[in-house]
N, CA, C and O atoms as a GROMACS GRO file, in nm:
protein
  548
    1UNK      N    1  -4.277  -8.735  12.187
    1UNK     CA    2  -4.383  -8.639  12.161
    1UNK      C    3  -4.380  -8.526  12.263
    1UNK      O    4  -4.396  -8.409  12.228
    2UNK      N    5  -4.360  -8.561  12.388
    2UNK     CA    6  -4.355  -8.460  12.494
    2UNK      C    7  -4.238  -8.365  12.472
    2UNK      O    8  -4.248  -8.245  12.497
    3UNK      N    9  -4.128  -8.419  12.425
    3UNK     CA   10  -4.010  -8.336  12.399
    3UNK      C   11  -4.039  -8.239  12.286
    3UNK      O   12  -3.998  -8.123  12.292
    4UNK      N   13  -4.109  -8.283  12.183
    4UNK     CA   14  -4.143  -8.195  12.070
    4UNK      C   15  -4.234  -8.082  12.116
    4UNK      O   16  -4.216  -7.968  12.074
    5UNK      N   17  -4.330  -8.113  12.201
    5UNK     CA   18  -4.421  -8.009  12.252
    5UNK      C   19  -4.345  -7.909  12.336
    5UNK      O   20  -4.369  -7.789  12.327
    6UNK      N   21  -4.252  -7.956  12.419
    6UNK     CA   22  -4.172  -7.866  12.503
    6UNK      C   23  -4.086  -7.774  12.415
    6UNK      O   24  -4.069  -7.656  12.447
    7UNK      N   25  -4.033  -7.827  12.306
    7UNK     CA   26  -3.951  -7.745  12.214
    7UNK      C   27  -4.036  -7.637  12.148
    7UNK      O   28  -3.992  -7.523  12.134
    8UNK      N   29  -4.156  -7.674  12.108
    8UNK     CA   30  -4.245  -7.577  12.043
    8UNK      C   31  -4.285  -7.469  12.141
    8UNK      O   32  -4.279  -7.350  12.108
    9UNK      N   33  -4.326  -7.508  12.263
    9UNK     CA   34  -4.366  -7.410  12.366
    9UNK      C   35  -4.248  -7.321  12.402
    9UNK      O   36  -4.263  -7.199  12.416
   10UNK      N   37  -4.132  -7.381  12.417
   10UNK     CA   38  -4.012  -7.302  12.448
   10UNK      C   39  -3.978  -7.205  12.337
   10UNK      O   40  -3.938  -7.091  12.364
   11UNK      N   41  -3.993  -7.248  12.213
   11UNK     CA   42  -3.965  -7.160  12.099
   11UNK      C   43  -4.062  -7.044  12.091
   11UNK      O   44  -4.022  -6.932  12.061
   12UNK      N   45  -4.190  -7.071  12.118
   12UNK     CA   46  -4.290  -6.964  12.118
   12UNK      C   47  -4.260  -6.864  12.228
   12UNK      O   48  -4.267  -6.744  12.206
   13UNK      N   49  -4.228  -6.914  12.347
   13UNK     CA   50  -4.198  -6.824  12.459
   13UNK      C   51  -4.076  -6.738  12.428
   13UNK      O   52  -4.075  -6.618  12.456
   14UNK      N   53  -3.975  -6.799  12.370
   14UNK     CA   54  -3.855  -6.725  12.332
   14UNK      C   55  -3.888  -6.619  12.226
   14UNK      O   56  -3.839  -6.507  12.232
   15UNK      N   57  -3.972  -6.656  12.130
   15UNK     CA   58  -4.014  -6.561  12.026
   15UNK      C   59  -4.086  -6.442  12.086
   15UNK      O   60  -4.062  -6.328  12.047
   16UNK      N   61  -4.176  -6.467  12.182
   16UNK     CA   62  -4.250  -6.356  12.245
   16UNK      C   63  -4.155  -6.267  12.324
   16UNK      O   64  -4.173  -6.145  12.326
   17UNK      N   65  -4.055  -6.326  12.391
   17UNK     CA   66  -3.958  -6.246  12.464
   17UNK      C   67  -3.880  -6.157  12.367
   17UNK      O   68  -3.854  -6.040  12.396
   18UNK      N   69  -3.843  -6.214  12.254
   18UNK     CA   70  -3.769  -6.138  12.153
   18UNK      C   71  -3.853  -6.023  12.099
   18UNK      O   72  -3.803  -5.912  12.083
   19UNK      N   73  -3.981  -6.050  12.070
   19UNK     CA   74  -4.069  -5.944  12.020
   19UNK      C   75  -4.082  -5.834  12.124
   19UNK      O   76  -4.077  -5.716  12.091
   20UNK      N   77  -4.098  -5.874  12.250
   20UNK     CA   78  -4.107  -5.774  12.357
   20UNK      C   79  -3.982  -5.690  12.367
   20UNK      O   80  -3.990  -5.569  12.385
   21UNK      N   81  -3.866  -5.755  12.355
   21UNK     CA   82  -3.739  -5.683  12.360
   21UNK      C   83  -3.725  -5.586  12.243
   21UNK      O   84  -3.678  -5.474  12.261
   22UNK      N   85  -3.765  -5.630  12.124
   22UNK     CA   86  -3.757  -5.544  12.006
   22UNK      C   87  -3.846  -5.422  12.024
   22UNK      O   88  -3.806  -5.311  11.986
   23UNK      N   89  -3.964  -5.440  12.079
   23UNK     CA   90  -4.055  -5.327  12.100
   23UNK      C   91  -3.994  -5.228  12.197
   23UNK      O   92  -4.001  -5.107  12.174
   24UNK      N   93  -3.934  -5.278  12.305
   24UNK     CA   94  -3.871  -5.190  12.403
   24UNK      C   95  -3.752  -5.120  12.339
   24UNK      O   96  -3.735  -4.999  12.357
   25UNK      N   97  -3.669  -5.196  12.264
   25UNK     CA   98  -3.552  -5.136  12.200
   25UNK      C   99  -3.592  -5.025  12.104
   25UNK      O  100  -3.528  -4.921  12.100
   26UNK      N  101  -3.698  -5.047  12.025
   26UNK     CA  102  -3.743  -4.944  11.932
   26UNK      C  103  -3.786  -4.820  12.008
   26UNK      O  104  -3.754  -4.708  11.967
   27UNK      N  105  -3.858  -4.838  12.118
   27UNK     CA  106  -3.903  -4.723  12.196
   27UNK      C  107  -3.785  -4.648  12.255
   27UNK      O  108  -3.783  -4.525  12.257
   28UNK      N  109  -3.685  -4.723  12.304
   28UNK     CA  110  -3.568  -4.658  12.361
   28UNK      C  111  -3.490  -4.582  12.255
   28UNK      O  112  -3.448  -4.469  12.278
   29UNK      N  113  -3.472  -4.643  12.141
   29UNK     CA  114  -3.400  -4.576  12.032
   29UNK      C  115  -3.475  -4.451  11.990
   29UNK      O  116  -3.415  -4.346  11.969
   30UNK      N  117  -3.606  -4.463  11.977
   30UNK     CA  118  -3.686  -4.350  11.936
   30UNK      C  119  -3.673  -4.234  12.034
   30UNK      O  120  -3.664  -4.119  11.993
   31UNK      N  121  -3.672  -4.265  12.163
   31UNK     CA  122  -3.663  -4.161  12.265
   31UNK      C  123  -3.525  -4.102  12.277
   31UNK      O  124  -3.511  -3.984  12.311
   32UNK      N  125  -3.421  -4.181  12.250
   32UNK     CA  126  -3.284  -4.134  12.267
   32UNK      C  127  -3.227  -4.066  12.145
   32UNK      O  128  -3.128  -3.994  12.155
   33UNK      N  129  -3.286  -4.087  12.029
   33UNK     CA  130  -3.231  -4.034  11.905
   33UNK      C  131  -3.273  -3.889  11.886
   33UNK      O  132  -3.383  -3.861  11.837
   34UNK      N  133  -3.185  -3.798  11.924
   34UNK     CA  134  -3.215  -3.656  11.908
   34UNK      C  135  -3.140  -3.594  11.792
   34UNK      O  136  -3.156  -3.475  11.763
   35UNK      N  137  -3.057  -3.674  11.725
   35UNK     CA  138  -2.981  -3.625  11.610
   35UNK      C  139  -3.074  -3.598  11.494
   35UNK      O  140  -3.159  -3.682  11.462
   36UNK      N  141  -3.059  -3.482  11.431
   36UNK     CA  142  -3.146  -3.446  11.318
   36UNK      C  143  -3.103  -3.521  11.192
   36UNK      O  144  -2.985  -3.522  11.157
   37UNK      N  145  -3.198  -3.582  11.125
   37UNK     CA  146  -3.172  -3.651  10.999
   37UNK      C  147  -3.208  -3.556  10.887
   37UNK      O  148  -3.319  -3.503  10.885
   38UNK      N  149  -3.116  -3.531  10.791
   38UNK     CA  150  -3.144  -3.435  10.684
   38UNK      C  151  -3.266  -3.476  10.602
   38UNK      O  152  -3.284  -3.593  10.567
   39UNK      N  153  -3.348  -3.378  10.572
   39UNK     CA  154  -3.466  -3.403  10.489
   39UNK      C  155  -3.427  -3.391  10.342
   39UNK      O  156  -3.329  -3.325  10.308
   40UNK      N  157  -3.507  -3.455  10.256
   40UNK     CA  158  -3.478  -3.448  10.114
   40UNK      C  159  -3.488  -3.305  10.062
   40UNK      O  160  -3.420  -3.270   9.966
   41UNK      N  161  -3.571  -3.223  10.125
   41UNK     CA  162  -3.585  -3.086  10.076
   41UNK      C  163  -3.465  -3.000  10.111
   41UNK      O  164  -3.457  -2.884  10.068
   42UNK      N  165  -3.371  -3.054  10.186
   42UNK     CA  166  -3.248  -2.982  10.217
   42UNK      C  167  -3.139  -3.012  10.114
   42UNK      O  168  -3.026  -2.964  10.126
   43UNK      N  169  -3.173  -3.091  10.012
   43UNK     CA  170  -3.081  -3.121   9.904
   43UNK      C  171  -3.136  -3.064   9.775
   43UNK      O  172  -3.257  -3.052   9.756
   44UNK      N  173  -3.045  -3.031   9.686
   44UNK     CA  174  -3.085  -2.975   9.557
   44UNK      C  175  -3.000  -3.040   9.449
   44UNK      O  176  -2.880  -3.064   9.468
   45UNK      N  177  -3.063  -3.067   9.335
   45UNK     CA  178  -2.990  -3.120   9.221
   45UNK      C  179  -2.984  -3.014   9.112
   45UNK      O  180  -3.086  -2.960   9.072
   46UNK      N  181  -2.864  -2.986   9.066
   46UNK     CA  182  -2.846  -2.893   8.954
   46UNK      C  183  -2.792  -2.975   8.837
   46UNK      O  184  -2.705  -3.061   8.854
   47UNK      N  185  -2.843  -2.947   8.718
   47UNK     CA  186  -2.808  -3.028   8.602
   47UNK      C  187  -2.787  -2.942   8.478
   47UNK      O  188  -2.842  -2.832   8.466
   48UNK      N  189  -2.706  -2.996   8.387
   48UNK     CA  190  -2.682  -2.928   8.260
   48UNK      C  191  -2.642  -3.033   8.156
   48UNK      O  192  -2.582  -3.136   8.189
   49UNK      N  193  -2.676  -3.006   8.031
   49UNK     CA  194  -2.628  -3.088   7.921
   49UNK      C  195  -2.537  -3.002   7.836
   49UNK      O  196  -2.556  -2.881   7.825
   50UNK      N  197  -2.439  -3.065   7.776
   50UNK     CA  198  -2.338  -2.990   7.700
   50UNK      C  199  -2.298  -3.071   7.578
   50UNK      O  200  -2.294  -3.194   7.582
   51UNK      N  201  -2.266  -3.001   7.471
   51UNK     CA  202  -2.204  -3.061   7.352
   51UNK      C  203  -2.057  -3.025   7.355
   51UNK      O  204  -2.019  -2.918   7.401
   52UNK      N  205  -1.975  -3.116   7.306
   52UNK     CA  206  -1.832  -3.088   7.294
   52UNK      C  207  -1.775  -3.162   7.175
   52UNK      O  208  -1.829  -3.264   7.131
   53UNK      N  209  -1.665  -3.111   7.124
   53UNK     CA  210  -1.601  -3.168   7.006
   53UNK      C  211  -1.498  -3.273   7.047
   53UNK      O  212  -1.429  -3.259   7.148
   54UNK      N  213  -1.491  -3.378   6.969
   54UNK     CA  214  -1.388  -3.479   6.986
   54UNK      C  215  -1.339  -3.518   6.847
   54UNK      O  216  -1.394  -3.471   6.748
   55UNK      N  217  -1.237  -3.602   6.836
   55UNK     CA  218  -1.183  -3.637   6.704
   55UNK      C  219  -1.285  -3.701   6.609
   55UNK      O  220  -1.268  -3.692   6.488
   56UNK      N  221  -1.389  -3.763   6.661
   56UNK     CA  222  -1.488  -3.828   6.573
   56UNK      C  223  -1.608  -3.739   6.544
   56UNK      O  224  -1.697  -3.779   6.469
   57UNK      N  225  -1.612  -3.620   6.602
   57UNK     CA  226  -1.725  -3.529   6.577
   57UNK      C  227  -1.771  -3.459   6.703
   57UNK      O  228  -1.690  -3.410   6.782
   58UNK      N  229  -1.902  -3.453   6.722
   58UNK     CA  230  -1.962  -3.386   6.837
   58UNK      C  231  -2.031  -3.488   6.927
   58UNK      O  232  -2.098  -3.580   6.879
   59UNK      N  233  -2.012  -3.471   7.056
   59UNK     CA  234  -2.079  -3.557   7.154
   59UNK      C  235  -2.160  -3.472   7.250
   59UNK      O  236  -2.134  -3.353   7.267
   60UNK      N  237  -2.259  -3.536   7.312
   60UNK     CA  238  -2.339  -3.474   7.417
   60UNK      C  239  -2.315  -3.549   7.546
   60UNK      O  240  -2.282  -3.668   7.546
   61UNK      N  241  -2.331  -3.477   7.655
   61UNK     CA  242  -2.318  -3.536   7.789
   61UNK      C  243  -2.402  -3.453   7.884
   61UNK      O  244  -2.422  -3.334   7.863
   62UNK      N  245  -2.451  -3.516   7.989
   62UNK     CA  246  -2.527  -3.446   8.092
   62UNK      C  247  -2.458  -3.462   8.226
   62UNK      O  248  -2.408  -3.569   8.259
   63UNK      N  249  -2.457  -3.354   8.304
   63UNK     CA  250  -2.397  -3.356   8.437
   63UNK      C  251  -2.502  -3.315   8.539
   63UNK      O  252  -2.576  -3.219   8.517
   64UNK      N  253  -2.510  -3.388   8.649
   64UNK     CA  254  -2.596  -3.351   8.761
   64UNK      C  255  -2.513  -3.356   8.888
   64UNK      O  256  -2.432  -3.446   8.908
   65UNK      N  257  -2.535  -3.256   8.972
   65UNK     CA  258  -2.464  -3.248   9.098
   65UNK      C  259  -2.568  -3.230   9.208
   65UNK      O  260  -2.653  -3.142   9.199
   66UNK      N  261  -2.562  -3.313   9.310
   66UNK     CA  262  -2.653  -3.304   9.424
   66UNK      C  263  -2.577  -3.236   9.537
   66UNK      O  264  -2.472  -3.282   9.579
   67UNK      N  265  -2.633  -3.125   9.586
   67UNK     CA  266  -2.570  -3.048   9.693
   67UNK      C  267  -2.663  -3.042   9.814
   67UNK      O  268  -2.785  -3.053   9.800
   68UNK      N  269  -2.604  -3.025   9.932
   68UNK     CA  270  -2.686  -3.009  10.052
   68UNK      C  271  -2.721  -2.861  10.069
   68UNK      O  272  -2.693  -2.780   9.981
   69UNK      N  273  -2.781  -2.828  10.180
   69UNK     CA  274  -2.828  -2.690  10.202
   69UNK      C  275  -2.712  -2.590  10.209
   69UNK      O  276  -2.734  -2.470  10.193
   70UNK      N  277  -2.590  -2.638  10.232
   70UNK     CA  278  -2.473  -2.551  10.236
   70UNK      C  279  -2.395  -2.554  10.106
   70UNK      O  280  -2.283  -2.505  10.099
   71UNK      N  281  -2.455  -2.613  10.002
   71UNK     CA  282  -2.394  -2.626   9.869
   71UNK      C  283  -2.273  -2.718   9.866
   71UNK      O  284  -2.188  -2.707   9.778
   72UNK      N  285  -2.265  -2.810   9.962
   72UNK     CA  286  -2.160  -2.911   9.963
   72UNK      C  287  -2.207  -3.027   9.877
   72UNK      O  288  -2.321  -3.073   9.889
   73UNK      N  289  -2.120  -3.074   9.790
   73UNK     CA  290  -2.156  -3.181   9.696
   73UNK      C  291  -2.171  -3.313   9.770
   73UNK      O  292  -2.079  -3.361   9.836
   74UNK      N  293  -2.290  -3.371   9.757
   74UNK     CA  294  -2.323  -3.499   9.819
   74UNK      C  295  -2.300  -3.614   9.721
   74UNK      O  296  -2.256  -3.723   9.760
   75UNK      N  297  -2.330  -3.589   9.593
   75UNK     CA  298  -2.316  -3.694   9.491
   75UNK      C  299  -2.322  -3.631   9.353
   75UNK      O  300  -2.354  -3.513   9.338
   76UNK      N  301  -2.290  -3.710   9.254
   76UNK     CA  302  -2.295  -3.665   9.115
   76UNK      C  303  -2.355  -3.774   9.028
   76UNK      O  304  -2.359  -3.891   9.066
   77UNK      N  305  -2.401  -3.734   8.911
   77UNK     CA  306  -2.450  -3.830   8.811
   77UNK      C  307  -2.413  -3.776   8.674
   77UNK      O  308  -2.410  -3.655   8.652
   78UNK      N  309  -2.386  -3.867   8.583
   78UNK     CA  310  -2.351  -3.830   8.446
   78UNK      C  311  -2.444  -3.904   8.351
   78UNK      O  312  -2.460  -4.025   8.361
   79UNK      N  313  -2.505  -3.829   8.260
   79UNK     CA  314  -2.584  -3.890   8.154
   79UNK      C  315  -2.491  -3.915   8.036
   79UNK      O  316  -2.448  -3.820   7.970
   80UNK      N  317  -2.461  -4.040   8.008
   80UNK     CA  318  -2.375  -4.077   7.897
   80UNK      C  319  -2.461  -4.069   7.771
   80UNK      O  320  -2.546  -4.154   7.747
   81UNK      N  321  -2.437  -3.966   7.690
   81UNK     CA  322  -2.518  -3.940   7.572
   81UNK      C  323  -2.440  -3.953   7.442
   81UNK      O  324  -2.493  -3.924   7.334
   82UNK      N  325  -2.316  -3.996   7.452
   82UNK     CA  326  -2.231  -4.010   7.332
   82UNK      C  327  -2.283  -4.121   7.243
   82UNK      O  328  -2.354  -4.212   7.288
   83UNK      N  329  -2.247  -4.113   7.116
   83UNK     CA  330  -2.289  -4.217   7.022
   83UNK      C  331  -2.171  -4.300   6.971
   83UNK      O  332  -2.189  -4.414   6.927
   84UNK      N  333  -2.052  -4.245   6.975
   84UNK     CA  334  -1.932  -4.315   6.929
   84UNK      C  335  -1.880  -4.404   7.042
   84UNK      O  336  -1.876  -4.362   7.157
   85UNK      N  337  -1.839  -4.527   7.009
   85UNK     CA  338  -1.797  -4.626   7.108
   85UNK      C  339  -1.688  -4.575   7.203
   85UNK      O  340  -1.697  -4.594   7.324
   86UNK      N  341  -1.584  -4.512   7.148
   86UNK     CA  342  -1.475  -4.462   7.231
   86UNK      C  343  -1.526  -4.352   7.324
   86UNK      O  344  -1.488  -4.346   7.441
   87UNK      N  345  -1.611  -4.265   7.272
   87UNK     CA  346  -1.666  -4.157   7.353
   87UNK      C  347  -1.752  -4.211   7.467
   87UNK      O  348  -1.749  -4.159   7.578
   88UNK      N  349  -1.828  -4.315   7.438
   88UNK     CA  350  -1.911  -4.378   7.543
   88UNK      C  351  -1.820  -4.432   7.654
   88UNK      O  352  -1.849  -4.413   7.772
   89UNK      N  353  -1.713  -4.499   7.616
   89UNK     CA  354  -1.619  -4.553   7.715
   89UNK      C  355  -1.559  -4.442   7.799
   89UNK      O  356  -1.547  -4.455   7.921
   90UNK      N  357  -1.521  -4.333   7.736
   90UNK     CA  358  -1.461  -4.220   7.808
   90UNK      C  359  -1.562  -4.156   7.904
   90UNK      O  360  -1.528  -4.125   8.018
   91UNK      N  361  -1.685  -4.136   7.857
   91UNK     CA  362  -1.788  -4.078   7.944
   91UNK      C  363  -1.818  -4.169   8.062
   91UNK      O  364  -1.838  -4.122   8.174
   92UNK      N  365  -1.822  -4.300   8.038
   92UNK     CA  366  -1.848  -4.394   8.148
   92UNK      C  367  -1.735  -4.394   8.250
   92UNK      O  368  -1.760  -4.400   8.370
   93UNK      N  369  -1.611  -4.387   8.203
   93UNK     CA  370  -1.496  -4.380   8.294
   93UNK      C  371  -1.501  -4.252   8.377
   93UNK      O  372  -1.474  -4.253   8.497
   94UNK      N  373  -1.536  -4.142   8.312
   94UNK     CA  374  -1.551  -4.013   8.380
   94UNK      C  375  -1.661  -4.022   8.486
   94UNK      O  376  -1.642  -3.978   8.599
   95UNK      N  377  -1.774  -4.080   8.448
   95UNK     CA  378  -1.888  -4.093   8.538
   95UNK      C  379  -1.853  -4.172   8.664
   95UNK      O  380  -1.895  -4.136   8.774
   96UNK      N  381  -1.778  -4.276   8.647
   96UNK     CA  382  -1.740  -4.362   8.759
   96UNK      C  383  -1.650  -4.290   8.859
   96UNK      O  384  -1.662  -4.311   8.980
   97UNK      N  385  -1.562  -4.205   8.811
   97UNK     CA  386  -1.463  -4.139   8.897
   97UNK      C  387  -1.504  -4.001   8.946
   97UNK      O  388  -1.445  -3.950   9.041
   98UNK      N  389  -1.603  -3.940   8.884
   98UNK     CA  390  -1.640  -3.802   8.920
   98UNK      C  391  -1.679  -3.785   9.067
   98UNK      O  392  -1.636  -3.688   9.129
   99UNK      N  393  -1.759  -3.874   9.125
   99UNK     CA  394  -1.794  -3.855   9.267
   99UNK      C  395  -1.672  -3.846   9.357
   99UNK      O  396  -1.670  -3.767   9.452
  100UNK      N  397  -1.569  -3.926   9.329
  100UNK     CA  398  -1.448  -3.924   9.411
  100UNK      C  399  -1.378  -3.788   9.405
  100UNK      O  400  -1.316  -3.745   9.502
  101UNK      N  401  -1.390  -3.722   9.291
  101UNK     CA  402  -1.322  -3.593   9.272
  101UNK      C  403  -1.400  -3.477   9.335
  101UNK      O  404  -1.341  -3.373   9.365
  102UNK      N  405  -1.531  -3.495   9.356
  102UNK     CA  406  -1.613  -3.381   9.398
  102UNK      C  407  -1.679  -3.391   9.535
  102UNK      O  408  -1.702  -3.288   9.599
  103UNK      N  409  -1.709  -3.509   9.582
  103UNK     CA  410  -1.784  -3.523   9.708
  103UNK      C  411  -1.714  -3.450   9.822
  103UNK      O  412  -1.592  -3.461   9.840
  104UNK      N  413  -1.794  -3.375   9.897
  104UNK     CA  414  -1.743  -3.303  10.013
  104UNK      C  415  -1.695  -3.163   9.984
  104UNK      O  416  -1.665  -3.088  10.078
  105UNK      N  417  -1.688  -3.125   9.858
  105UNK     CA  418  -1.643  -2.990   9.821
  105UNK      C  419  -1.764  -2.901   9.796
  105UNK      O  420  -1.872  -2.949   9.761
  106UNK      N  421  -1.746  -2.772   9.816
  106UNK     CA  422  -1.854  -2.677   9.785
  106UNK      C  423  -1.850  -2.647   9.635
  106UNK      O  424  -1.746  -2.612   9.579
  107UNK      N  425  -1.965  -2.662   9.572
  107UNK     CA  426  -1.972  -2.640   9.428
  107UNK      C  427  -1.926  -2.500   9.391
  107UNK      O  428  -1.853  -2.482   9.293
  108UNK      N  429  -1.967  -2.401   9.468
  108UNK     CA  430  -1.933  -2.262   9.433
  108UNK      C  431  -1.783  -2.235   9.439
  108UNK      O  432  -1.736  -2.138   9.378
  109UNK      N  433  -1.708  -2.318   9.512
  109UNK     CA  434  -1.563  -2.298   9.525
  109UNK      C  435  -1.481  -2.367   9.417
  109UNK      O  436  -1.360  -2.345   9.408
  110UNK      N  437  -1.544  -2.448   9.334
  110UNK     CA  438  -1.470  -2.523   9.232
  110UNK      C  439  -1.455  -2.438   9.106
  110UNK      O  440  -1.554  -2.397   9.046
  111UNK      N  441  -1.332  -2.414   9.069
  111UNK     CA  442  -1.302  -2.338   8.947
  111UNK      C  443  -1.286  -2.432   8.828
  111UNK      O  444  -1.330  -2.402   8.717
  112UNK      N  445  -1.222  -2.546   8.852
  112UNK     CA  446  -1.205  -2.649   8.750
  112UNK      C  447  -1.155  -2.774   8.821
  112UNK      O  448  -1.112  -2.769   8.936
  113UNK      N  449  -1.162  -2.886   8.751
  113UNK     CA  450  -1.108  -3.010   8.805
  113UNK      C  451  -1.004  -3.064   8.709
  113UNK      O  452  -1.005  -3.034   8.590
  114UNK      N  453  -0.915  -3.146   8.763
  114UNK     CA  454  -0.813  -3.213   8.681
  114UNK      C  455  -0.880  -3.328   8.606
  114UNK      O  456  -0.992  -3.366   8.638
  115UNK      N  457  -0.813  -3.382   8.508
  115UNK     CA  458  -0.866  -3.491   8.428
  115UNK      C  459  -0.918  -3.604   8.517
  115UNK      O  460  -0.847  -3.653   8.606
  116UNK      N  461  -1.042  -3.645   8.491
  116UNK     CA  462  -1.109  -3.748   8.569
  116UNK      C  463  -1.130  -3.871   8.482
  116UNK      O  464  -1.176  -3.860   8.368
  117UNK      N  465  -1.096  -3.987   8.534
  117UNK     CA  466  -1.118  -4.113   8.463
  117UNK      C  467  -1.042  -4.124   8.333
  117UNK      O  468  -1.082  -4.200   8.244
  118UNK      N  469  -0.932  -4.050   8.319
  118UNK     CA  470  -0.853  -4.055   8.197
  118UNK      C  471  -0.920  -3.989   8.077
  118UNK      O  472  -0.877  -4.009   7.963
  119UNK      N  473  -1.023  -3.912   8.102
  119UNK     CA  474  -1.099  -3.852   7.993
  119UNK      C  475  -1.086  -3.699   7.993
  119UNK      O  476  -1.163  -3.629   8.060
  120UNK      N  477  -0.990  -3.650   7.919
  120UNK     CA  478  -0.962  -3.507   7.916
  120UNK      C  479  -1.076  -3.427   7.852
  120UNK      O  480  -1.113  -3.323   7.904
  121UNK      N  481  -1.131  -3.474   7.741
  121UNK     CA  482  -1.237  -3.398   7.672
  121UNK      C  483  -1.366  -3.393   7.755
  121UNK      O  484  -1.433  -3.290   7.759
  122UNK      N  485  -1.400  -3.503   7.821
  122UNK     CA  486  -1.518  -3.504   7.907
  122UNK      C  487  -1.496  -3.413   8.027
  122UNK      O  488  -1.587  -3.341   8.068
  123UNK      N  489  -1.377  -3.417   8.083
  123UNK     CA  490  -1.344  -3.327   8.194
  123UNK      C  491  -1.353  -3.182   8.150
  123UNK      O  492  -1.406  -3.099   8.223
  124UNK      N  493  -1.303  -3.151   8.032
  124UNK     CA  494  -1.313  -3.014   7.979
  124UNK      C  495  -1.460  -2.972   7.965
  124UNK      O  496  -1.496  -2.858   7.995
  125UNK      N  497  -1.544  -3.064   7.918
  125UNK     CA  498  -1.687  -3.034   7.905
  125UNK      C  499  -1.748  -3.007   8.042
  125UNK      O  500  -1.831  -2.918   8.055
  126UNK      N  501  -1.707  -3.083   8.143
  126UNK     CA  502  -1.756  -3.057   8.278
  126UNK      C  503  -1.710  -2.920   8.326
  126UNK      O  504  -1.789  -2.842   8.379
  127UNK      N  505  -1.581  -2.890   8.308
  127UNK     CA  506  -1.529  -2.760   8.350
  127UNK      C  507  -1.602  -2.646   8.280
  127UNK      O  508  -1.629  -2.542   8.341
  128UNK      N  509  -1.636  -2.664   8.152
  128UNK     CA  510  -1.711  -2.563   8.078
  128UNK      C  511  -1.853  -2.549   8.131
  128UNK      O  512  -1.918  -2.447   8.107
  129UNK      N  513  -1.902  -2.649   8.202
  129UNK     CA  514  -2.039  -2.649   8.254
  129UNK      C  515  -2.049  -2.595   8.397
  129UNK      O  516  -2.159  -2.573   8.447
  130UNK      N  517  -1.937  -2.574   8.462
  130UNK     CA  518  -1.938  -2.534   8.602
  130UNK      C  519  -2.019  -2.407   8.628
  130UNK      O  520  -2.098  -2.402   8.723
  131UNK      N  521  -2.002  -2.306   8.548
  131UNK     CA  522  -2.075  -2.180   8.571
  131UNK      C  523  -2.226  -2.200   8.556
  131UNK      O  524  -2.304  -2.142   8.632
  132UNK      N  525  -2.267  -2.281   8.458
  132UNK     CA  526  -2.409  -2.312   8.441
  132UNK      C  527  -2.463  -2.385   8.562
  132UNK      O  528  -2.575  -2.358   8.606
  133UNK      N  529  -2.386  -2.478   8.618
  133UNK     CA  530  -2.429  -2.552   8.737
  133UNK      C  531  -2.438  -2.458   8.858
  133UNK      O  532  -2.536  -2.460   8.932
  134UNK      N  533  -2.336  -2.375   8.877
  134UNK     CA  534  -2.335  -2.282   8.989
  134UNK      C  535  -2.450  -2.182   8.982
  134UNK      O  536  -2.503  -2.141   9.085
  135UNK      N  537  -2.488  -2.142   8.862
  135UNK     CA  538  -2.596  -2.042   8.847
  135UNK      C  539  -2.730  -2.096   8.894
  135UNK      O  540  -2.823  -2.017   8.916
  136UNK      N  541  -2.744  -2.228   8.910
  136UNK     CA  542  -2.869  -2.289   8.953
  136UNK      C  543  -2.879  -2.301   9.106
  136UNK      O  544  -2.982  -2.343   9.157
  137UNK      N  545  -2.773  -2.265   9.177
  137UNK     CA  546  -2.776  -2.277   9.324
  137UNK      C  547  -2.869  -2.174   9.387
  137UNK      O  548  -2.883  -2.170   9.509
   0.00000   0.00000   0.00000
């Protein structure tokens, strides 16, 4: 019984020491961290929807590009709006690979991109949308 009480008291004391250390560490980190963290208002999302022709008819797709205050691409998103199964697969493949093709580049400097995700028609639709996206900067 005495051993159990000593273990509990020792555990509580250790816990309080840990809490005290965490409080000090937080204060030290807070005081030492002078690096500016980007605010959400320093990012902008530009978006467009487009129709394009494919062998099965007409498809729709949406493109969104998130840029920082210097218009450098931080991320992308694709709204898969196709209705035909093959078109959906192509748009999803494009969506998955698009961030790799664009992140870190300035949107205003992009004239066109090469085929992304094996989807030439979706890539063409994106290239056709570039001027609309740039006009929103």
